[in-house]
PyMOL Python script that loads the backbone (N, CA, C, O; Angstrom):
from pymol import cmd

cmd.read_pdbstr("""\
ATOM      1  N   MET A   1     -39.948 -94.451  56.544  1.00  0.00           N
ATOM      2  CA  MET A   1     -38.751 -94.136  57.520  1.00  0.00           C
ATOM      3  C   MET A   1     -37.458 -94.797  57.067  1.00  0.00           C
ATOM      4  O   MET A   1     -36.494 -94.119  57.422  1.00  0.00           O
ATOM      5  N   ALA A   2     -37.134 -95.841  56.434  1.00  0.00           N
ATOM      6  CA  ALA A   2     -36.177 -96.347  56.053  1.00  0.00           C
ATOM      7  C   ALA A   2     -35.138 -95.553  55.554  1.00  0.00           C
ATOM      8  O   ALA A   2     -33.961 -95.695  55.885  1.00  0.00           O
ATOM      9  N   ALA A   3     -35.721 -94.385  54.446  1.00  0.00           N
ATOM     10  CA  ALA A   3     -34.993 -93.632  54.025  1.00  0.00           C
ATOM     11  C   ALA A   3     -34.450 -92.528  54.774  1.00  0.00           C
ATOM     12  O   ALA A   3     -33.480 -91.956  54.276  1.00  0.00           O
ATOM     13  N   VAL A   4     -34.965 -92.062  56.048  1.00  0.00           N
ATOM     14  CA  VAL A   4     -34.450 -91.222  57.009  1.00  0.00           C
ATOM     15  C   VAL A   4     -33.319 -91.954  57.716  1.00  0.00           C
ATOM     16  O   VAL A   4     -32.280 -91.370  58.021  1.00  0.00           O
ATOM     17  N   THR A   5     -33.526 -93.187  57.961  1.00  0.00           N
ATOM     18  CA  THR A   5     -32.489 -93.974  58.850  1.00  0.00           C
ATOM     19  C   THR A   5     -31.267 -94.002  57.689  1.00  0.00           C
ATOM     20  O   THR A   5     -30.216 -93.650  58.225  1.00  0.00           O
ATOM     21  N   ALA A   6     -31.134 -94.233  56.637  1.00  0.00           N
ATOM     22  CA  ALA A   6     -30.254 -94.400  55.546  1.00  0.00           C
ATOM     23  C   ALA A   6     -29.678 -92.983  55.339  1.00  0.00           C
ATOM     24  O   ALA A   6     -28.489 -92.829  55.062  1.00  0.00           O
ATOM     25  N   LEU A   7     -30.424 -92.086  55.458  1.00  0.00           N
ATOM     26  CA  LEU A   7     -29.902 -90.508  55.199  1.00  0.00           C
ATOM     27  C   LEU A   7     -28.974 -90.181  56.255  1.00  0.00           C
ATOM     28  O   LEU A   7     -27.900 -89.611  56.058  1.00  0.00           O
ATOM     29  N   GLY A   8     -29.475 -90.608  57.548  1.00  0.00           N
ATOM     30  CA  GLY A   8     -28.715 -90.208  58.696  1.00  0.00           C
ATOM     31  C   GLY A   8     -27.402 -91.216  58.707  1.00  0.00           C
ATOM     32  O   GLY A   8     -26.440 -90.794  59.349  1.00  0.00           O
ATOM     33  N   SER A   9     -27.281 -92.322  58.154  1.00  0.00           N
ATOM     34  CA  SER A   9     -26.164 -93.129  58.331  1.00  0.00           C
ATOM     35  C   SER A   9     -25.202 -92.431  57.057  1.00  0.00           C
ATOM     36  O   SER A   9     -24.033 -92.085  57.231  1.00  0.00           O
ATOM     37  N   THR A  10     -25.849 -92.320  55.918  1.00  0.00           N
ATOM     38  CA  THR A  10     -25.085 -91.547  55.165  1.00  0.00           C
ATOM     39  C   THR A  10     -24.385 -90.318  55.503  1.00  0.00           C
ATOM     40  O   THR A  10     -23.197 -90.122  55.249  1.00  0.00           O
ATOM     41  N   ALA A  11     -25.112 -89.551  56.047  1.00  0.00           N
ATOM     42  CA  ALA A  11     -24.695 -88.371  56.638  1.00  0.00           C
ATOM     43  C   ALA A  11     -23.374 -88.445  57.779  1.00  0.00           C
ATOM     44  O   ALA A  11     -22.529 -87.551  57.821  1.00  0.00           O
ATOM     45  N   LYS A  12     -23.344 -89.564  58.621  1.00  0.00           N
ATOM     46  CA  LYS A  12     -22.398 -89.949  59.463  1.00  0.00           C
ATOM     47  C   LYS A  12     -21.006 -90.315  58.681  1.00  0.00           C
ATOM     48  O   LYS A  12     -19.868 -89.916  58.927  1.00  0.00           O
ATOM     49  N   LYS A  13     -21.493 -91.256  57.600  1.00  0.00           N
ATOM     50  CA  LYS A  13     -20.224 -91.623  56.887  1.00  0.00           C
ATOM     51  C   LYS A  13     -19.625 -90.293  55.952  1.00  0.00           C
ATOM     52  O   LYS A  13     -18.425 -90.281  55.675  1.00  0.00           O
ATOM     53  N   ILE A  14     -20.327 -89.425  55.586  1.00  0.00           N
ATOM     54  CA  ILE A  14     -19.862 -88.332  54.900  1.00  0.00           C
ATOM     55  C   ILE A  14     -18.958 -87.494  55.890  1.00  0.00           C
ATOM     56  O   ILE A  14     -17.820 -87.157  55.566  1.00  0.00           O
ATOM     57  N   GLU A  15     -19.490 -87.191  57.052  1.00  0.00           N
ATOM     58  CA  GLU A  15     -18.827 -86.588  58.057  1.00  0.00           C
ATOM     59  C   GLU A  15     -17.466 -87.420  58.531  1.00  0.00           C
ATOM     60  O   GLU A  15     -16.428 -86.785  58.722  1.00  0.00           O
ATOM     61  N   ARG A  16     -17.496 -88.494  58.667  1.00  0.00           N
ATOM     62  CA  ARG A  16     -16.174 -89.349  58.953  1.00  0.00           C
ATOM     63  C   ARG A  16     -15.141 -89.227  57.692  1.00  0.00           C
ATOM     64  O   ARG A  16     -13.925 -89.255  57.875  1.00  0.00           O
ATOM     65  N   LEU A  17     -15.674 -89.101  56.512  1.00  0.00           N
ATOM     66  CA  LEU A  17     -14.721 -89.214  55.450  1.00  0.00           C
ATOM     67  C   LEU A  17     -14.233 -87.704  55.349  1.00  0.00           C
ATOM     68  O   LEU A  17     -13.020 -87.536  55.224  1.00  0.00           O
ATOM     69  N   GLU A  18     -14.954 -86.736  55.386  1.00  0.00           N
ATOM     70  CA  GLU A  18     -14.612 -85.287  55.441  1.00  0.00           C
ATOM     71  C   GLU A  18     -13.451 -85.344  56.683  1.00  0.00           C
ATOM     72  O   GLU A  18     -12.337 -85.015  56.276  1.00  0.00           O
ATOM     73  N   ALA A  19     -13.494 -85.609  57.744  1.00  0.00           N
ATOM     74  CA  ALA A  19     -12.581 -85.458  58.621  1.00  0.00           C
ATOM     75  C   ALA A  19     -11.196 -86.374  58.270  1.00  0.00           C
ATOM     76  O   ALA A  19     -10.101 -85.949  58.638  1.00  0.00           O
ATOM     77  N   GLN A  20     -11.306 -87.611  57.563  1.00  0.00           N
ATOM     78  CA  GLN A  20     -10.151 -88.307  57.335  1.00  0.00           C
ATOM     79  C   GLN A  20      -9.489 -87.497  56.026  1.00  0.00           C
ATOM     80  O   GLN A  20      -8.267 -87.450  55.882  1.00  0.00           O
ATOM     81  N   LEU A  21     -10.453 -86.838  55.049  1.00  0.00           N
ATOM     82  CA  LEU A  21      -9.725 -86.071  54.029  1.00  0.00           C
ATOM     83  C   LEU A  21      -8.937 -84.955  54.452  1.00  0.00           C
ATOM     84  O   LEU A  21      -7.870 -84.652  53.919  1.00  0.00           O
ATOM     85  N   ALA A  22      -9.565 -84.217  55.602  1.00  0.00           N
ATOM     86  CA  ALA A  22      -8.776 -83.098  56.252  1.00  0.00           C
ATOM     87  C   ALA A  22      -7.540 -83.507  56.858  1.00  0.00           C
ATOM     88  O   ALA A  22      -6.580 -82.741  56.778  1.00  0.00           O
ATOM     89  N   ALA A  23      -7.421 -84.662  57.481  1.00  0.00           N
ATOM     90  CA  ALA A  23      -6.114 -85.089  57.792  1.00  0.00           C
ATOM     91  C   ALA A  23      -5.158 -85.435  56.889  1.00  0.00           C
ATOM     92  O   ALA A  23      -3.977 -85.101  56.985  1.00  0.00           O
ATOM     93  N   LEU A  24      -5.638 -86.112  55.991  1.00  0.00           N
ATOM     94  CA  LEU A  24      -4.743 -86.450  54.926  1.00  0.00           C
ATOM     95  C   LEU A  24      -4.262 -85.017  54.077  1.00  0.00           C
ATOM     96  O   LEU A  24      -3.149 -84.926  53.559  1.00  0.00           O
ATOM     97  N   LYS A  25      -5.017 -84.213  54.040  1.00  0.00           N
ATOM     98  CA  LYS A  25      -4.545 -82.875  53.367  1.00  0.00           C
ATOM     99  C   LYS A  25      -3.226 -82.275  54.255  1.00  0.00           C
ATOM    100  O   LYS A  25      -2.151 -81.853  53.828  1.00  0.00           O
ATOM    101  N   GLU A  26      -3.736 -82.401  55.710  1.00  0.00           N
ATOM    102  CA  GLU A  26      -2.447 -81.831  56.489  1.00  0.00           C
ATOM    103  C   GLU A  26      -1.326 -82.611  56.422  1.00  0.00           C
ATOM    104  O   GLU A  26      -0.252 -82.034  56.250  1.00  0.00           O
ATOM    105  N   GLU A  27      -1.350 -83.725  56.515  1.00  0.00           N
ATOM    106  CA  GLU A  27      -0.051 -84.937  56.105  1.00  0.00           C
ATOM    107  C   GLU A  27       0.464 -84.431  54.787  1.00  0.00           C
ATOM    108  O   GLU A  27       1.663 -84.200  54.636  1.00  0.00           O
ATOM    109  N   ARG A  28      -0.431 -84.250  53.815  1.00  0.00           N
ATOM    110  CA  ARG A  28       0.296 -83.926  52.271  1.00  0.00           C
ATOM    111  C   ARG A  28       0.946 -82.703  52.457  1.00  0.00           C
ATOM    112  O   ARG A  28       2.125 -82.655  52.106  1.00  0.00           O
ATOM    113  N   ASP A  29       0.360 -81.568  52.998  1.00  0.00           N
ATOM    114  CA  ASP A  29       0.994 -80.467  53.193  1.00  0.00           C
ATOM    115  C   ASP A  29       2.549 -80.498  54.072  1.00  0.00           C
ATOM    116  O   ASP A  29       3.574 -79.882  53.781  1.00  0.00           O
ATOM    117  N   ARG A  30       2.339 -81.322  55.086  1.00  0.00           N
ATOM    118  CA  ARG A  30       3.701 -81.349  55.809  1.00  0.00           C
ATOM    119  C   ARG A  30       4.736 -81.977  54.937  1.00  0.00           C
ATOM    120  O   ARG A  30       5.893 -81.574  54.825  1.00  0.00           O
ATOM    121  N   LEU A  31       4.174 -83.066  54.294  1.00  0.00           N
ATOM    122  CA  LEU A  31       5.288 -83.512  53.423  1.00  0.00           C
ATOM    123  C   LEU A  31       5.788 -82.877  52.293  1.00  0.00           C
ATOM    124  O   LEU A  31       6.892 -83.144  51.817  1.00  0.00           O
ATOM    125  N   ILE A  32       4.940 -81.957  51.794  1.00  0.00           N
ATOM    126  CA  ILE A  32       5.093 -80.845  50.714  1.00  0.00           C
ATOM    127  C   ILE A  32       6.389 -79.977  51.381  1.00  0.00           C
ATOM    128  O   ILE A  32       7.478 -79.779  50.842  1.00  0.00           O
ATOM    129  N   ALA A  33       5.961 -79.542  52.656  1.00  0.00           N
ATOM    130  CA  ALA A  33       7.054 -78.407  53.365  1.00  0.00           C
ATOM    131  C   ALA A  33       8.152 -79.216  53.570  1.00  0.00           C
ATOM    132  O   ALA A  33       9.233 -78.667  53.354  1.00  0.00           O
ATOM    133  N   GLU A  34       8.181 -80.468  53.958  1.00  0.00           N
ATOM    134  CA  GLU A  34       9.470 -81.397  54.122  1.00  0.00           C
ATOM    135  C   GLU A  34      10.167 -81.625  52.775  1.00  0.00           C
ATOM    136  O   GLU A  34      11.390 -81.742  52.865  1.00  0.00           O
ATOM    137  N   ALA A  35       9.679 -81.707  51.633  1.00  0.00           N
ATOM    138  CA  ALA A  35      10.270 -81.983  50.304  1.00  0.00           C
ATOM    139  C   ALA A  35      10.956 -80.558  50.010  1.00  0.00           C
ATOM    140  O   ALA A  35      12.080 -80.503  49.509  1.00  0.00           O
ATOM    141  N   LEU A  36      10.240 -79.439  50.338  1.00  0.00           N
ATOM    142  CA  LEU A  36      10.909 -78.417  49.969  1.00  0.00           C
ATOM    143  C   LEU A  36      12.139 -78.009  50.958  1.00  0.00           C
ATOM    144  O   LEU A  36      13.211 -77.565  50.547  1.00  0.00           O
ATOM    145  N   ALA A  37      11.882 -78.184  52.037  1.00  0.00           N
ATOM    146  CA  ALA A  37      13.016 -78.109  52.938  1.00  0.00           C
ATOM    147  C   ALA A  37      14.324 -78.827  52.487  1.00  0.00           C
ATOM    148  O   ALA A  37      15.448 -78.350  52.640  1.00  0.00           O
ATOM    149  N   GLU A  38      14.066 -79.941  51.956  1.00  0.00           N
ATOM    150  CA  GLU A  38      15.046 -80.914  51.579  1.00  0.00           C
ATOM    151  C   GLU A  38      15.712 -80.557  50.062  1.00  0.00           C
ATOM    152  O   GLU A  38      16.589 -81.195  49.478  1.00  0.00           O
ATOM    153  N   GLY A  39      15.094 -79.474  49.666  1.00  0.00           N
ATOM    154  CA  GLY A  39      15.614 -78.748  48.421  1.00  0.00           C
ATOM    155  C   GLY A  39      14.812 -78.988  47.209  1.00  0.00           C
ATOM    156  O   GLY A  39      15.238 -78.452  46.186  1.00  0.00           O
ATOM    157  N   ALA A  40      13.726 -79.693  47.121  1.00  0.00           N
ATOM    158  CA  ALA A  40      12.955 -80.060  46.053  1.00  0.00           C
ATOM    159  C   ALA A  40      12.472 -78.704  45.427  1.00  0.00           C
ATOM    160  O   ALA A  40      12.245 -77.735  46.152  1.00  0.00           O
ATOM    161  N   THR A  41      12.330 -78.661  44.146  1.00  0.00           N
ATOM    162  CA  THR A  41      11.722 -77.454  43.466  1.00  0.00           C
ATOM    163  C   THR A  41      10.167 -77.421  43.746  1.00  0.00           C
ATOM    164  O   THR A  41       9.524 -78.421  44.067  1.00  0.00           O
ATOM    165  N   VAL A  42       9.679 -76.256  43.601  1.00  0.00           N
ATOM    166  CA  VAL A  42       8.169 -76.087  43.749  1.00  0.00           C
ATOM    167  C   VAL A  42       7.647 -76.694  42.476  1.00  0.00           C
ATOM    168  O   VAL A  42       6.679 -77.454  42.508  1.00  0.00           O
ATOM    169  N   ARG A  43       8.207 -76.408  41.453  1.00  0.00           N
ATOM    170  CA  ARG A  43       7.603 -77.189  40.118  1.00  0.00           C
ATOM    171  C   ARG A  43       7.397 -78.626  40.164  1.00  0.00           C
ATOM    172  O   ARG A  43       6.364 -79.126  39.718  1.00  0.00           O
ATOM    173  N   LYS A  44       8.508 -79.444  40.780  1.00  0.00           N
ATOM    174  CA  LYS A  44       8.641 -80.785  40.991  1.00  0.00           C
ATOM    175  C   LYS A  44       7.759 -81.278  42.049  1.00  0.00           C
ATOM    176  O   LYS A  44       7.147 -82.335  41.891  1.00  0.00           O
ATOM    177  N   VAL A  45       7.647 -80.543  43.179  1.00  0.00           N
ATOM    178  CA  VAL A  45       6.692 -80.981  44.236  1.00  0.00           C
ATOM    179  C   VAL A  45       5.194 -80.933  43.743  1.00  0.00           C
ATOM    180  O   VAL A  45       4.380 -81.842  43.903  1.00  0.00           O
ATOM    181  N   ALA A  46       4.958 -79.706  43.106  1.00  0.00           N
ATOM    182  CA  ALA A  46       3.623 -79.624  42.616  1.00  0.00           C
ATOM    183  C   ALA A  46       3.202 -80.735  41.538  1.00  0.00           C
ATOM    184  O   ALA A  46       2.078 -81.236  41.560  1.00  0.00           O
ATOM    185  N   THR A  47       4.005 -81.025  40.757  1.00  0.00           N
ATOM    186  CA  THR A  47       3.734 -82.093  39.695  1.00  0.00           C
ATOM    187  C   THR A  47       3.441 -83.450  40.354  1.00  0.00           C
ATOM    188  O   THR A  47       2.453 -84.132  40.079  1.00  0.00           O
ATOM    189  N   ILE A  48       4.313 -83.754  41.177  1.00  0.00           N
ATOM    190  CA  ILE A  48       4.250 -85.060  41.978  1.00  0.00           C
ATOM    191  C   ILE A  48       3.113 -85.000  42.707  1.00  0.00           C
ATOM    192  O   ILE A  48       2.334 -85.934  42.518  1.00  0.00           O
ATOM    193  N   SER A  49       2.765 -84.094  43.559  1.00  0.00           N
ATOM    194  CA  SER A  49       1.791 -83.990  44.532  1.00  0.00           C
ATOM    195  C   SER A  49       0.474 -83.652  43.950  1.00  0.00           C
ATOM    196  O   SER A  49      -0.497 -83.696  44.706  1.00  0.00           O
ATOM    197  N   GLY A  50       0.304 -83.318  42.696  1.00  0.00           N
ATOM    198  CA  GLY A  50      -0.983 -82.755  42.205  1.00  0.00           C
ATOM    199  C   GLY A  50      -1.676 -81.502  42.746  1.00  0.00           C
ATOM    200  O   GLY A  50      -2.834 -81.157  42.510  1.00  0.00           O
ATOM    201  N   VAL A  51      -0.842 -80.926  43.451  1.00  0.00           N
ATOM    202  CA  VAL A  51      -1.198 -79.474  44.092  1.00  0.00           C
ATOM    203  C   VAL A  51      -0.515 -78.413  43.163  1.00  0.00           C
ATOM    204  O   VAL A  51       0.620 -78.513  42.696  1.00  0.00           O
ATOM    205  N   SER A  52      -1.463 -77.301  42.957  1.00  0.00           N
ATOM    206  CA  SER A  52      -1.143 -76.090  42.202  1.00  0.00           C
ATOM    207  C   SER A  52       0.423 -75.588  42.682  1.00  0.00           C
ATOM    208  O   SER A  52       0.875 -75.793  43.808  1.00  0.00           O
ATOM    209  N   LYS A  53       1.042 -74.987  41.741  1.00  0.00           N
ATOM    210  CA  LYS A  53       2.362 -74.454  42.147  1.00  0.00           C
ATOM    211  C   LYS A  53       2.060 -73.234  42.983  1.00  0.00           C
ATOM    212  O   LYS A  53       2.905 -72.927  43.824  1.00  0.00           O
ATOM    213  N   SER A  54       0.976 -72.500  42.870  1.00  0.00           N
ATOM    214  CA  SER A  54       0.830 -71.486  44.049  1.00  0.00           C
ATOM    215  C   SER A  54       0.336 -71.986  45.199  1.00  0.00           C
ATOM    216  O   SER A  54       0.350 -71.133  46.087  1.00  0.00           O
ATOM    217  N   ARG A  55      -0.092 -73.024  45.536  1.00  0.00           N
ATOM    218  CA  ARG A  55      -0.398 -73.825  46.906  1.00  0.00           C
ATOM    219  C   ARG A  55       0.670 -74.219  47.428  1.00  0.00           C
ATOM    220  O   ARG A  55       0.886 -74.095  48.633  1.00  0.00           O
ATOM    221  N   VAL A  56       1.578 -74.803  46.522  1.00  0.00           N
ATOM    222  CA  VAL A  56       3.007 -75.272  47.052  1.00  0.00           C
ATOM    223  C   VAL A  56       3.791 -74.189  47.516  1.00  0.00           C
ATOM    224  O   VAL A  56       4.400 -74.369  48.571  1.00  0.00           O
ATOM    225  N   ASP A  57       3.910 -72.988  46.877  1.00  0.00           N
ATOM    226  CA  ASP A  57       4.644 -71.924  47.213  1.00  0.00           C
ATOM    227  C   ASP A  57       4.071 -71.585  48.563  1.00  0.00           C
ATOM    228  O   ASP A  57       4.840 -71.527  49.522  1.00  0.00           O
ATOM    229  N   GLN A  58       2.584 -71.322  48.743  1.00  0.00           N
ATOM    230  CA  GLN A  58       2.001 -70.835  49.828  1.00  0.00           C
ATOM    231  C   GLN A  58       2.687 -71.589  51.210  1.00  0.00           C
ATOM    232  O   GLN A  58       3.170 -71.100  52.231  1.00  0.00           O
ATOM    233  N   ILE A  59       2.497 -73.052  50.749  1.00  0.00           N
ATOM    234  CA  ILE A  59       2.981 -73.904  51.801  1.00  0.00           C
ATOM    235  C   ILE A  59       4.254 -73.662  52.338  1.00  0.00           C
ATOM    236  O   ILE A  59       4.424 -73.630  53.557  1.00  0.00           O
ATOM    237  N   HIS A  60       5.397 -73.443  51.326  1.00  0.00           N
ATOM    238  CA  HIS A  60       6.560 -73.127  51.352  1.00  0.00           C
ATOM    239  C   HIS A  60       6.769 -71.844  52.162  1.00  0.00           C
ATOM    240  O   HIS A  60       7.784 -71.777  52.855  1.00  0.00           O
ATOM    241  N   ARG A  61       5.962 -70.884  52.143  1.00  0.00           N
ATOM    242  CA  ARG A  61       5.955 -69.753  53.045  1.00  0.00           C
ATOM    243  C   ARG A  61       5.363 -69.849  54.241  1.00  0.00           C
ATOM    244  O   ARG A  61       5.706 -69.029  55.092  1.00  0.00           O
ATOM    245  N   GLY A  62       4.399 -70.808  54.565  1.00  0.00           N
ATOM    246  CA  GLY A  62       3.780 -71.095  55.868  1.00  0.00           C
ATOM    247  C   GLY A  62       2.555 -70.324  55.901  1.00  0.00           C
ATOM    248  O   GLY A  62       2.178 -69.791  56.945  1.00  0.00           O
ATOM    249  N   VAL A  63       1.888 -70.232  54.766  1.00  0.00           N
ATOM    250  CA  VAL A  63       0.413 -69.735  54.594  1.00  0.00           C
ATOM    251  C   VAL A  63      -0.449 -70.837  55.033  1.00  0.00           C
ATOM    252  O   VAL A  63      -0.338 -71.962  54.546  1.00  0.00           O
ATOM    253  N   PRO A  64      -1.334 -70.534  55.971  1.00  0.00           N
ATOM    254  CA  PRO A  64      -2.127 -71.771  56.557  1.00  0.00           C
ATOM    255  C   PRO A  64      -3.337 -71.834  55.423  1.00  0.00           C
ATOM    256  O   PRO A  64      -3.630 -70.966  54.602  1.00  0.00           O
ATOM    257  N   ARG A  65      -3.900 -73.032  55.617  1.00  0.00           N
ATOM    258  CA  ARG A  65      -5.102 -73.563  54.626  1.00  0.00           C
ATOM    259  C   ARG A  65      -6.203 -72.417  54.784  1.00  0.00           C
ATOM    260  O   ARG A  65      -7.265 -72.492  54.165  1.00  0.00           O
TER     261      ARG A  65
END
""", "prot")
cmd.dss("prot")
cmd.show_as("cartoon", "prot")
cmd.util.cbc("prot")
cmd.orient("prot")
């Protein structure tokens, strides 16, 4: 039964971490949009953020995740 308890605990941790990851991705996307609005190039933002150029372009155009 210890394994079942550990499994439940691990599942809760994963759920919490996935929520944190989603929030951080939203923050990253907001900062990408802000950088582009300030005049940064898609290429530079993609390089610095580690996000593909196509995704940076989508964020710039307002395409949702």
